[in-house]
MARDO-422538 format. One record per atom (N, C-alpha, C): atom name; residue number from 1; x, y, z; residue in one letter. Coordinates in nm, 3 decimals, always signed. Layout:
<pts>
CA,NUM,X,Y,Z,A
...
</pts>
This chain:
<pts>
N,1,+7.512,+12.915,+8.629,M
CA,1,+7.625,+12.829,+8.659,M
C,1,+7.712,+12.814,+8.535,M
N,2,+7.839,+12.845,+8.550,V
CA,2,+7.934,+12.833,+8.441,V
C,2,+7.979,+12.688,+8.433,V
N,3,+7.976,+12.629,+8.317,S
CA,3,+8.022,+12.492,+8.299,S
C,3,+8.171,+12.491,+8.270,S
N,4,+8.247,+12.419,+8.348,R
CA,4,+8.391,+12.404,+8.325,R
C,4,+8.415,+12.260,+8.284,R
N,5,+8.488,+12.241,+8.178,T
CA,5,+8.510,+12.106,+8.126,T
C,5,+8.658,+12.083,+8.107,T
N,6,+8.703,+11.964,+8.144,I
CA,6,+8.840,+11.922,+8.121,I
C,6,+8.837,+11.818,+8.011,I
N,7,+8.918,+11.835,+7.909,H
CA,7,+8.924,+11.738,+7.800,H
C,7,+9.043,+11.644,+7.823,H
N,8,+9.012,+11.519,+7.838,I
CA,8,+9.112,+11.415,+7.853,I
C,8,+9.101,+11.329,+7.728,I
N,9,+9.214,+11.285,+7.670,P
CA,9,+9.208,+11.214,+7.542,P
C,9,+9.099,+11.109,+7.531,P
N,10,+9.075,+11.030,+7.636,S
CA,10,+8.980,+10.921,+7.624,S
C,10,+8.838,+10.959,+7.667,S
N,11,+8.823,+11.075,+7.733,R
CA,11,+8.689,+11.112,+7.780,R
C,11,+8.685,+11.260,+7.816,R
N,12,+8.563,+11.310,+7.835,T
CA,12,+8.542,+11.448,+7.879,T
C,12,+8.480,+11.441,+8.018,T
N,13,+8.533,+11.521,+8.110,V
CA,13,+8.485,+11.520,+8.247,V
C,13,+8.430,+11.658,+8.280,V
N,14,+8.305,+11.664,+8.325,D
CA,14,+8.244,+11.791,+8.364,D
C,14,+8.275,+11.813,+8.512,D
N,15,+8.344,+11.922,+8.542,I
CA,15,+8.383,+11.948,+8.681,I
C,15,+8.286,+12.041,+8.752,I
N,16,+8.177,+12.080,+8.688,S
CA,16,+8.081,+12.172,+8.749,S
C,16,+8.025,+12.115,+8.879,S
N,17,+7.986,+11.987,+8.878,S
CA,17,+7.929,+11.928,+8.999,S
C,17,+8.034,+11.921,+9.110,S
N,18,+8.158,+11.899,+9.074,F
CA,18,+8.266,+11.898,+9.173,F
C,18,+8.280,+12.035,+9.236,F
N,19,+8.279,+12.139,+9.153,A
CA,19,+8.291,+12.276,+9.203,A
C,19,+8.172,+12.311,+9.293,A
N,20,+8.051,+12.268,+9.253,E
CA,20,+7.932,+12.294,+9.335,E
C,20,+7.945,+12.226,+9.471,E
N,21,+7.998,+12.103,+9.473,A
CA,21,+8.013,+12.031,+9.599,A
C,21,+8.110,+12.103,+9.692,A
N,22,+8.203,+12.177,+9.635,L
CA,22,+8.299,+12.252,+9.715,L
C,22,+8.247,+12.390,+9.753,L
N,23,+8.125,+12.422,+9.710,G
CA,23,+8.070,+12.552,+9.743,G
C,23,+8.098,+12.657,+9.637,G
N,24,+8.122,+12.616,+9.517,G
CA,24,+8.147,+12.708,+9.407,G
C,24,+8.292,+12.708,+9.366,G
N,25,+8.321,+12.771,+9.254,L
CA,25,+8.457,+12.779,+9.206,L
C,25,+8.538,+12.867,+9.302,L
N,26,+8.659,+12.828,+9.330,R
CA,26,+8.740,+12.896,+9.429,R
C,26,+8.793,+13.029,+9.376,R
N,27,+8.782,+13.130,+9.459,T
CA,27,+8.843,+13.259,+9.429,T
C,27,+8.930,+13.297,+9.548,T
N,28,+9.028,+13.383,+9.526,W
CA,28,+9.120,+13.425,+9.632,W
C,28,+9.069,+13.553,+9.696,W
N,29,+9.041,+13.550,+9.827,P
CA,29,+8.998,+13.673,+9.895,P
C,29,+9.108,+13.779,+9.886,P
N,30,+9.066,+13.904,+9.880,K
CA,30,+9.161,+14.015,+9.871,K
C,30,+9.257,+14.009,+9.989,K
N,31,+9.384,+14.020,+9.961,G
CA,31,+9.486,+14.018,+10.066,G
C,31,+9.540,+13.880,+10.100,G
N,32,+9.474,+13.775,+10.054,Q
CA,32,+9.523,+13.640,+10.082,Q
C,32,+9.637,+13.607,+9.987,Q
N,33,+9.740,+13.545,+10.040,R
CA,33,+9.856,+13.508,+9.957,R
C,33,+9.821,+13.392,+9.865,R
N,34,+9.867,+13.402,+9.744,L
CA,34,+9.852,+13.292,+9.649,L
C,34,+9.959,+13.188,+9.679,L
N,35,+9.936,+13.062,+9.643,P
CA,35,+10.040,+12.962,+9.667,P
C,35,+10.164,+12.993,+9.585,P
N,36,+10.278,+12.954,+9.638,T
CA,36,+10.403,+12.974,+9.564,T
C,36,+10.430,+12.851,+9.477,T
N,37,+10.511,+12.871,+9.375,A
CA,37,+10.550,+12.758,+9.289,A
C,37,+10.617,+12.651,+9.373,A
N,38,+10.700,+12.693,+9.468,Y
CA,38,+10.769,+12.597,+9.553,Y
C,38,+10.669,+12.512,+9.632,Y
N,39,+10.571,+12.578,+9.695,K
CA,39,+10.473,+12.505,+9.776,K
C,39,+10.393,+12.406,+9.692,K
N,40,+10.351,+12.449,+9.574,L
CA,40,+10.274,+12.360,+9.487,L
C,40,+10.356,+12.237,+9.446,L
N,41,+10.480,+12.259,+9.405,L
CA,41,+10.565,+12.146,+9.367,L
C,41,+10.591,+12.054,+9.486,L
N,42,+10.619,+12.112,+9.601,M
CA,42,+10.645,+12.033,+9.722,M
C,42,+10.524,+11.943,+9.753,M
N,43,+10.405,+12.001,+9.748,Q
CA,43,+10.285,+11.922,+9.776,Q
C,43,+10.262,+11.814,+9.673,Q
N,44,+10.283,+11.845,+9.545,R
CA,44,+10.263,+11.745,+9.439,R
C,44,+10.362,+11.631,+9.451,R
N,45,+10.476,+11.658,+9.511,C
CA,45,+10.577,+11.553,+9.532,C
C,45,+10.550,+11.473,+9.659,C
N,46,+10.445,+11.508,+9.733,G
CA,46,+10.409,+11.433,+9.852,G
C,46,+10.496,+11.463,+9.973,G
N,47,+10.564,+11.577,+9.972,L
CA,47,+10.654,+11.610,+10.082,L
C,47,+10.588,+11.705,+10.181,L
N,48,+10.610,+11.680,+10.309,S
CA,48,+10.574,+11.777,+10.412,S
C,48,+10.684,+11.883,+10.414,S
N,49,+10.663,+11.990,+10.486,Q
CA,49,+10.768,+12.091,+10.496,Q
C,49,+10.893,+12.033,+10.561,Q
N,50,+10.876,+11.951,+10.663,A
CA,50,+10.992,+11.890,+10.730,A
C,50,+11.066,+11.796,+10.635,A
N,51,+10.992,+11.718,+10.556,E
CA,51,+11.056,+11.628,+10.459,E
C,51,+11.126,+11.707,+10.349,E
N,52,+11.066,+11.819,+10.308,A
CA,52,+11.129,+11.903,+10.206,A
C,52,+11.259,+11.962,+10.260,A
N,53,+11.259,+12.004,+10.386,A
CA,53,+11.381,+12.059,+10.446,A
C,53,+11.491,+11.954,+10.446,A
N,54,+11.456,+11.831,+10.481,E
CA,54,+11.555,+11.723,+10.479,E
C,54,+11.601,+11.692,+10.336,E
N,55,+11.506,+11.692,+10.243,F
CA,55,+11.537,+11.664,+10.102,F
C,55,+11.637,+11.766,+10.046,F
N,56,+11.618,+11.894,+10.080,H
CA,56,+11.707,+11.999,+10.030,H
C,56,+11.828,+12.025,+10.121,H
N,57,+11.828,+11.959,+10.236,E
CA,57,+11.934,+11.980,+10.335,E
C,57,+11.942,+12.126,+10.379,E
N,58,+11.823,+12.180,+10.414,V
CA,58,+11.813,+12.315,+10.467,V
C,58,+11.727,+12.310,+10.593,V
N,59,+11.720,+12.421,+10.664,G
CA,59,+11.637,+12.427,+10.785,G
C,59,+11.489,+12.433,+10.753,G
N,60,+11.409,+12.386,+10.849,L
CA,60,+11.263,+12.388,+10.834,L
C,60,+11.212,+12.531,+10.815,L
N,61,+11.268,+12.626,+10.887,D
CA,61,+11.224,+12.766,+10.872,D
C,61,+11.249,+12.818,+10.731,D
N,62,+11.355,+12.771,+10.666,T
CA,62,+11.383,+12.811,+10.529,T
C,62,+11.272,+12.764,+10.436,T
N,63,+11.232,+12.638,+10.450,V
CA,63,+11.124,+12.584,+10.366,V
C,63,+10.993,+12.655,+10.395,V
N,64,+10.965,+12.682,+10.522,K
CA,64,+10.843,+12.755,+10.556,K
C,64,+10.842,+12.892,+10.490,K
N,65,+10.956,+12.957,+10.487,S
CA,65,+10.968,+13.088,+10.423,S
C,65,+10.944,+13.079,+10.273,S
N,66,+10.996,+12.975,+10.208,W
CA,66,+10.974,+12.955,+10.065,W
C,66,+10.827,+12.929,+10.037,W
N,67,+10.764,+12.847,+10.122,C
CA,67,+10.622,+12.812,+10.103,C
C,67,+10.532,+12.935,+10.119,C
N,68,+10.565,+13.018,+10.215,A
CA,68,+10.483,+13.137,+10.242,A
C,68,+10.511,+13.250,+10.146,A
N,69,+10.620,+13.241,+10.072,G
CA,69,+10.655,+13.347,+9.979,G
C,69,+10.729,+13.463,+10.043,G
N,70,+10.772,+13.446,+10.168,R
CA,70,+10.850,+13.552,+10.233,R
C,70,+10.986,+13.568,+10.168,R
N,71,+11.043,+13.456,+10.125,N
CA,71,+11.169,+13.456,+10.049,N
C,71,+11.149,+13.366,+9.928,N
N,72,+11.203,+13.406,+9.814,P
CA,72,+11.188,+13.320,+9.696,P
C,72,+11.275,+13.195,+9.709,P
N,73,+11.220,+13.085,+9.667,A
CA,73,+11.299,+12.960,+9.666,A
C,73,+11.406,+12.972,+9.559,A
N,74,+11.527,+12.927,+9.590,P
CA,74,+11.633,+12.931,+9.488,P
C,74,+11.597,+12.843,+9.369,P
N,75,+11.649,+12.880,+9.254,A
CA,75,+11.623,+12.804,+9.132,A
C,75,+11.665,+12.658,+9.149,A
N,76,+11.773,+12.634,+9.223,A
CA,76,+11.821,+12.497,+9.243,A
C,76,+11.719,+12.413,+9.321,A
N,77,+11.653,+12.473,+9.421,A
CA,77,+11.552,+12.400,+9.499,A
C,77,+11.432,+12.367,+9.412,A
N,78,+11.389,+12.463,+9.330,L
CA,78,+11.278,+12.436,+9.237,L
C,78,+11.315,+12.327,+9.137,L
N,79,+11.438,+12.332,+9.089,A
CA,79,+11.484,+12.230,+8.994,A
C,79,+11.485,+12.092,+9.058,A
N,80,+11.526,+12.084,+9.184,E
CA,80,+11.526,+11.954,+9.254,E
C,80,+11.385,+11.900,+9.266,E
N,81,+11.288,+11.987,+9.298,L
CA,81,+11.149,+11.941,+9.309,L
C,81,+11.093,+11.902,+9.172,L
N,82,+11.128,+11.977,+9.069,R
CA,82,+11.083,+11.940,+8.934,R
C,82,+11.139,+11.803,+8.894,R
N,83,+11.265,+11.781,+8.927,Q
CA,83,+11.328,+11.652,+8.895,Q
C,83,+11.260,+11.540,+8.973,Q
N,84,+11.229,+11.564,+9.101,L
CA,84,+11.160,+11.463,+9.181,L
C,84,+11.021,+11.437,+9.123,L
N,85,+10.950,+11.542,+9.086,H
CA,85,+10.816,+11.523,+9.030,H
C,85,+10.821,+11.444,+8.901,H
N,86,+10.920,+11.472,+8.819,L
CA,86,+10.937,+11.396,+8.695,L
C,86,+10.964,+11.249,+8.726,L
N,87,+11.049,+11.222,+8.824,A
CA,87,+11.078,+11.083,+8.863,A
C,87,+10.953,+11.014,+8.914,A
N,88,+10.872,+11.085,+8.993,I
CA,88,+10.746,+11.030,+9.045,I
C,88,+10.652,+11.000,+8.928,I
N,89,+10.642,+11.092,+8.833,S
CA,89,+10.554,+11.072,+8.718,S
C,89,+10.598,+10.953,+8.633,S
N,90,+10.728,+10.942,+8.609,L
CA,90,+10.779,+10.828,+8.531,L
C,90,+10.757,+10.696,+8.604,L
N,91,+10.778,+10.695,+8.735,A
CA,91,+10.754,+10.574,+8.814,A
C,91,+10.607,+10.534,+8.807,A
N,92,+10.518,+10.632,+8.813,A
CA,92,+10.375,+10.605,+8.805,A
C,92,+10.337,+10.548,+8.669,A
N,93,+10.394,+10.604,+8.563,T
CA,93,+10.365,+10.556,+8.428,T
C,93,+10.413,+10.413,+8.410,T
N,94,+10.535,+10.385,+8.456,R
CA,94,+10.588,+10.247,+8.445,R
C,94,+10.502,+10.150,+8.525,R
N,95,+10.461,+10.192,+8.646,L
CA,95,+10.379,+10.104,+8.729,L
C,95,+10.244,+10.078,+8.664,L
N,96,+10.183,+10.180,+8.607,A
CA,96,+10.053,+10.161,+8.541,A
C,96,+10.065,+10.063,+8.424,A
N,97,+10.173,+10.076,+8.347,E
CA,97,+10.194,+9.984,+8.235,E
C,97,+10.210,+9.840,+8.284,E
N,98,+10.284,+9.820,+8.391,K
CA,98,+10.301,+9.685,+8.447,K
C,98,+10.170,+9.634,+8.505,K
N,99,+10.095,+9.723,+8.571,A
CA,99,+9.969,+9.683,+8.634,A
C,99,+9.868,+9.634,+8.532,A
N,100,+9.862,+9.700,+8.417,V
CA,100,+9.768,+9.659,+8.313,V
C,100,+9.798,+9.516,+8.267,V
N,101,+9.925,+9.479,+8.265,K
CA,101,+9.963,+9.344,+8.223,K
C,101,+9.928,+9.239,+8.328,K
N,102,+9.910,+9.281,+8.453,R
CA,102,+9.879,+9.187,+8.561,R
C,102,+9.733,+9.190,+8.604,R
N,103,+9.649,+9.254,+8.525,L
CA,103,+9.507,+9.263,+8.560,L
C,103,+9.445,+9.124,+8.569,L
N,104,+9.366,+9.105,+8.671,R
CA,104,+9.289,+8.981,+8.688,R
C,104,+9.146,+9.022,+8.721,R
N,105,+9.058,+9.008,+8.622,G
CA,105,+8.919,+9.045,+8.643,G
C,105,+8.900,+9.193,+8.671,G
N,106,+8.981,+9.276,+8.611,G
CA,106,+8.968,+9.421,+8.630,G
C,106,+9.028,+9.472,+8.759,G
N,107,+9.103,+9.384,+8.830,T
CA,107,+9.161,+9.421,+8.959,T
C,107,+9.312,+9.397,+8.956,T
N,108,+9.385,+9.482,+9.026,V
CA,108,+9.529,+9.464,+9.038,V
C,108,+9.570,+9.498,+9.182,V
N,109,+9.668,+9.426,+9.234,E
CA,109,+9.720,+9.454,+9.368,E
C,109,+9.850,+9.533,+9.356,E
N,110,+9.862,+9.638,+9.438,L
CA,110,+9.982,+9.719,+9.442,L
C,110,+10.034,+9.729,+9.585,L
N,111,+10.166,+9.733,+9.597,G
CA,111,+10.228,+9.740,+9.728,G
C,111,+10.249,+9.884,+9.773,G
N,112,+10.227,+9.907,+9.903,V
CA,112,+10.247,+10.038,+9.965,V
C,112,+10.353,+10.023,+10.073,V
N,113,+10.453,+10.112,+10.071,V
CA,113,+10.557,+10.107,+10.175,V
C,113,+10.503,+10.171,+10.302,V
N,114,+10.558,+10.127,+10.416,D
CA,114,+10.508,+10.178,+10.543,D
C,114,+10.607,+10.266,+10.620,D
N,115,+10.727,+10.285,+10.565,D
CA,115,+10.821,+10.374,+10.631,D
C,115,+10.918,+10.435,+10.530,D
N,116,+10.984,+10.541,+10.574,D
CA,116,+11.074,+10.614,+10.483,D
C,116,+11.191,+10.529,+10.437,D
N,117,+11.236,+10.437,+10.521,R
CA,117,+11.347,+10.350,+10.481,R
C,117,+11.310,+10.265,+10.359,R
N,118,+11.190,+10.211,+10.362,A
CA,118,+11.142,+10.131,+10.249,A
C,118,+11.125,+10.219,+10.125,A
N,119,+11.077,+10.342,+10.145,A
CA,119,+11.062,+10.435,+10.032,A
C,119,+11.199,+10.469,+9.973,A
N,120,+11.297,+10.492,+10.058,L
CA,120,+11.433,+10.521,+10.011,L
C,120,+11.489,+10.406,+9.928,L
N,121,+11.460,+10.284,+9.970,A
CA,121,+11.508,+10.166,+9.898,A
C,121,+11.452,+10.161,+9.755,A
N,122,+11.336,+10.225,+9.735,L
CA,122,+11.274,+10.230,+9.602,L
C,122,+11.310,+10.358,+9.526,L
N,123,+11.393,+10.443,+9.587,G
CA,123,+11.439,+10.564,+9.522,G
C,123,+11.360,+10.690,+9.554,G
N,124,+11.266,+10.681,+9.648,F
CA,124,+11.187,+10.796,+9.689,F
C,124,+11.243,+10.853,+9.819,F
N,125,+11.232,+10.985,+9.840,P
CA,125,+11.286,+11.043,+9.963,P
C,125,+11.204,+11.013,+10.088,P
N,126,+11.076,+10.976,+10.071,C
CA,126,+10.989,+10.950,+10.186,C
C,126,+10.864,+10.876,+10.140,C
N,127,+10.784,+10.832,+10.237,V
CA,127,+10.659,+10.761,+10.207,V
C,127,+10.566,+10.849,+10.125,V
N,128,+10.560,+10.978,+10.157,G
CA,128,+10.470,+11.068,+10.085,G
C,128,+10.498,+11.074,+9.936,G
N,129,+10.625,+11.072,+9.898,A
CA,129,+10.661,+11.074,+9.757,A
C,129,+10.620,+10.943,+9.689,A
N,130,+10.635,+10.831,+9.761,H
CA,130,+10.591,+10.702,+9.707,H
C,130,+10.440,+10.704,+9.687,H
N,131,+10.368,+10.758,+9.785,E
CA,131,+10.223,+10.766,+9.774,E
C,131,+10.180,+10.859,+9.661,E
N,132,+10.258,+10.964,+9.635,A
CA,132,+10.229,+11.052,+9.521,A
C,132,+10.235,+10.973,+9.391,A
N,133,+10.335,+10.886,+9.379,A
CA,133,+10.347,+10.801,+9.259,A
C,133,+10.228,+10.705,+9.249,A
N,134,+10.186,+10.648,+9.362,L
CA,134,+10.071,+10.558,+9.360,L
C,134,+9.944,+10.633,+9.322,L
N,135,+9.929,+10.755,+9.369,G
CA,135,+9.813,+10.836,+9.334,G
C,135,+9.807,+10.866,+9.185,G
N,136,+9.921,+10.899,+9.127,L
CA,136,+9.925,+10.921,+8.981,L
C,136,+9.895,+10.792,+8.907,L
N,137,+9.943,+10.681,+8.959,T
CA,137,+9.914,+10.550,+8.897,T
C,137,+9.764,+10.525,+8.896,T
N,138,+9.697,+10.552,+9.008,L
CA,138,+9.552,+10.535,+9.015,L
C,138,+9.482,+10.617,+8.907,L
N,139,+9.528,+10.741,+8.890,A
CA,139,+9.468,+10.827,+8.788,A
C,139,+9.490,+10.770,+8.648,A
N,140,+9.607,+10.715,+8.624,L
CA,140,+9.637,+10.659,+8.492,L
C,140,+9.558,+10.531,+8.464,L
N,141,+9.529,+10.455,+8.569,L
CA,141,+9.460,+10.327,+8.550,L
C,141,+9.310,+10.342,+8.528,L
N,142,+9.255,+10.457,+8.555,G
CA,142,+9.113,+10.480,+8.528,G
C,142,+9.023,+10.390,+8.610,G
N,143,+8.942,+10.308,+8.542,D
CA,143,+8.841,+10.227,+8.610,D
C,143,+8.892,+10.097,+8.670,D
N,144,+9.021,+10.073,+8.663,V
CA,144,+9.077,+9.951,+8.721,V
C,144,+9.062,+9.957,+8.872,V
N,145,+9.020,+9.846,+8.931,V
CA,145,+9.010,+9.838,+9.077,V
C,145,+9.148,+9.804,+9.131,V
N,146,+9.197,+9.890,+9.221,V
CA,146,+9.329,+9.870,+9.280,V
C,146,+9.312,+9.831,+9.426,V
N,147,+9.377,+9.722,+9.464,V
CA,147,+9.378,+9.677,+9.603,V
C,147,+9.519,+9.700,+9.655,V
N,148,+9.531,+9.777,+9.762,F
CA,148,+9.662,+9.804,+9.820,F
C,148,+9.694,+9.702,+9.927,F
N,149,+9.818,+9.659,+9.925,R
CA,149,+9.869,+9.562,+10.023,R
C,149,+10.002,+9.617,+10.076,R
N,150,+10.042,+9.574,+10.195,P
CA,150,+10.176,+9.612,+10.241,P
C,150,+10.279,+9.561,+10.140,P
N,151,+10.376,+9.646,+10.109,H
CA,151,+10.476,+9.609,+10.009,H
C,151,+10.551,+9.482,+10.049,H
N,152,+10.560,+9.391,+9.955,A
CA,152,+10.632,+9.265,+9.976,A
C,152,+10.692,+9.222,+9.844,A
N,153,+10.790,+9.136,+9.850,R
CA,153,+10.855,+9.086,+9.730,R
C,153,+10.753,+9.023,+9.636,R
N,154,+10.765,+9.056,+9.508,G
CA,154,+10.675,+9.001,+9.406,G
C,154,+10.550,+9.085,+9.383,G
N,155,+10.524,+9.182,+9.470,L
CA,155,+10.407,+9.267,+9.456,L
C,155,+10.447,+9.394,+9.380,L
N,156,+10.367,+9.433,+9.284,L
CA,156,+10.398,+9.555,+9.208,L
C,156,+10.391,+9.678,+9.299,L
N,157,+10.486,+9.768,+9.281,T
CA,157,+10.483,+9.897,+9.347,T
C,157,+10.561,+9.998,+9.266,T
N,158,+10.545,+10.124,+9.300,A
CA,158,+10.617,+10.230,+9.228,A
C,158,+10.763,+10.229,+9.272,A
N,159,+10.851,+10.251,+9.176,S
CA,159,+10.994,+10.257,+9.205,S
C,159,+11.060,+10.354,+9.109,S
N,160,+11.147,+10.439,+9.164,V
CA,160,+11.224,+10.530,+9.080,V
C,160,+11.340,+10.455,+9.017,V
N,161,+11.378,+10.345,+9.078,K
CA,161,+11.496,+10.270,+9.034,K
C,161,+11.471,+10.180,+8.914,K
N,162,+11.354,+10.192,+8.853,G
CA,162,+11.329,+10.118,+8.730,G
C,162,+11.277,+9.984,+8.752,G
</pts>
């Protein structure tokens, strides 16, 4: 068994047991398409293909083609996803910093939006993008216990709008 280790500034995490739980380290079968840069960015931004089509103002078939690698995604579309991912990452970092200040007994409450309209009001294109920011926040907070509540005034949540 090959040991794979990820070095994180505050700790070292052995991923061997994780890989074993998944049935071994993943390899690509011959002939299987590798993921495209567009598809990976889209997923990391929390967008479905339909949401990505709306985000870029293109047809769903266009996004499906970019994801499958049948047609290359234009540089502008990749740039838009990179910009969205950066905004999600910054929102997560700001939320984690605020959450640490509101810790009560190692626990913090965070608000989750329940529809795209509420996500848009916070500067995200959809609920999935908001959830991507919350997921990154969880990773940044480490061992902090996070309790999610429906988003309401006064409750911390991720926001692109600062």
